[in-house]
N, C-alpha and C positions, 0 to 999 in steps of 0.2 A: 284280148277279146273285145274290149271296148272299141278299139280301132277298127276291127273287122265289122262290128255292128254299125259304127258310124258310116263306114264305106257303103255297106249294104243299104242303109237308109238313104244316104245321099244319092245313090244311083238307082234306087228302088229295084234291087235285085235280091233274091232269096239268100239269107245268110249262109245256108248250107252249100252254096255254090261259090263261096269266097274263101280264099286261104292267103297266107303270106307268101309273097315273092321277096327276094332279098337283094339288096344293093350294097356292096361292100365299098367303103370309102376310106381313103387315107387320112382325111381331115374332116372335122365337123363343119358342115355348111353353115353359113351365117343366116340363112333364111329358113323359115319353117317349111316342112314338107307339106305339099298340097293334100296328099293322102298318106296316112301311115305315121309311124313314129321312129325316131332315131334311138339307138341303144348306145350306151357308153358304160364302161366299168365291168364288162365281162372278162373272164380269164380263160385261156385255153390250157387244159391239162393234157399232157402227153404229146404235145406238138406245139406249133406256133403258126401265126399268120405271117407270111413273108411280106415285109413292108413294101416291096417293089411290085410283086405280082399280085398281091392280095389273095394268095392261095395258101392252103395248108402246106406246111413244110415241117421237116424234122425239128425237134427241140434242140436248142443249143445245149452244150454239155453242162450238166449240173443245174439246169433250170427246169424246175417242175411246173411252174405256172407262168404263162406269158400273157401280156395284155392283148386283148382282142381289138381289132380295128373297129371303127364306127360302122354300124350296120343300119340301113334303113329297112325296117319291116314294112313292106309296101303291100297293102291289100290288093288283090287281083282276082278276077274270076278264074276258076280252076283251069279252064281251057286256054287261058292267056298267061299262065305262069311260065317264066323263062326256063329253058332246058340248057343245062351245062353239066359237065362231069363234076360230080360232087360226092361228099360224104354226108350222110344224114346224121348229123351230130346231135346227141342229146344235150339239153341244157338243164342244169340242176341249180337249185338255190344254194346248196352247200356242198362241200367236198365229201360229205358222208355218202352221197349217191344212193341213199336209201331213205325211204319215207314210209308212212303208213297210209293205207287207203282211208280217205275220209268218207263220210256218209254219202257223198255224191259219187263215189267210185273213183275219184281222182287222187293221185299221190300227193302227199304233203311236201315233197321235195322236187319231183320232176316238173319242169315247166313246159317244154315243147321240144320239137326237133328243128334244127336250123340246117339248111342245105349249104355246107361250106364248099367252095370251089377247090378242086383237087386234081392233080395230075396222076395220082395213085388210085388204085381200086379201093373201094370201101373196106375190104378185108385187111388192107395194110394198116388203116387207122383203128379198126376194131381190135386188132392184135395189140396195139399200143394203148388201148383203153382211152382214146381221145374223147374228151367231153368239154363242154363249156360250163363254167362255174360262175354264179352270180356273186357270191361272197366267199372269201377265203377263211373266214372264221366260222366255227360251228356254233 
């Protein structure tokens, strides 16, 4: 949220016209992003990110959680967000995937949706229960 607010202030545009675009990276850049933030430490449950294509792929046998690649959460105006085949993947803080609604109406566990590149239709990943998890310990 802070990154979106900073972007909106920097370019003097309304905050409600800004959302995250995503850039998937094989390695962490050595320089700071001009706008946005890098993520590291997420895990994919029910699938994995293919290290070559940087797209969702089937899990390897007997692997429940796979490390997520680096992602640049890049603020952009809603009409300038890139379009690509994707799965709108939920991001949770814990593996419990449940939370309670706080007084603000937001879940205590759900973080956001991340548009993960995919060659499969979203229903394929929904059936597998694919989600991103921030921490593996409850």
